[in-house]
Steps between C-alpha positions, in 0.01 A plus 500: 500500500626837398490807727266687268249215510525485878427874527201474264350209691558641848448869432199534725685347793812710442320836488282427802673746738475871433784725596446766764562795272475759778766324705734468198449862394568626854831317505600633157401860575674482839825396340468775237454773762804405708798733459790336325791425726841597380695251703742434219610863478522525878722192509721647226536824694602312812750288306650807331538683829666196659745477208582871529559474875726197454697669220551818702605309808749293299653811344521670839661191650748484214600864538531486878702178481744668264527798734565296813788312336707818502743554789827687523768259387797733488465661845792300642727534196519865398300792642496686167369194316249444781376858456465448124324168559258669741424764236436231240271310733315818592450578133379142437258529792362826358451338159310212657276742687418692185428177311270380778307828496429475128245265357684293246462183302801274548450345154565835331857517627777402263698426815344308782553424863694183419786718373501685830490174693797376297696813587410449868626142476830623358529766771447230765762277338750785482436591864564138601823505299603821675427345839702186428787637288532855628498819295588455135509814278349321201223356715428839657481664156269225378277545804471875441431430135213267600346775711521739206343244267216445742440876515500516120245216479273671751537827312407323178192352667390845618555642152288221353223574750507869409508419128196272533311767696576761235389257229175430686439874543559557127252226414231649724556850358448383142 
């Protein structure tokens, strides 16, 4: 027996119950009148804010970690070099403060914080060599050169931030 034949034969029995149209219409109209919930957009806003907070905290951690690695290495070797080292470190600290105060996108830098971390690693290695082997003129010159390179990298980062801000201002003025 085919389904069509079954429906034809038993049609009266199948259509015996009538639907409660008022009940069905009330449910439909009730669901139409409900305000649409925008849970998806709310969840996206929360996720975006969490990502922003995490990114900012990571960048702040990275900058403060680089700052705390700096200590006076040459204080016991030569007072003049120690004074110059203190000036370099003060200048580096000022650069870090200015960078922290600006809102920047780390991906826009041609140089990144890994370069600065590498320089810090070299400074630490040189300071260990100075502690174990004593003062070496070539090592002292290399150490001062590393401080200058770090200052140049930070200066380049600040220039890139300023350049990006000027570019953004030009785009908004057009």
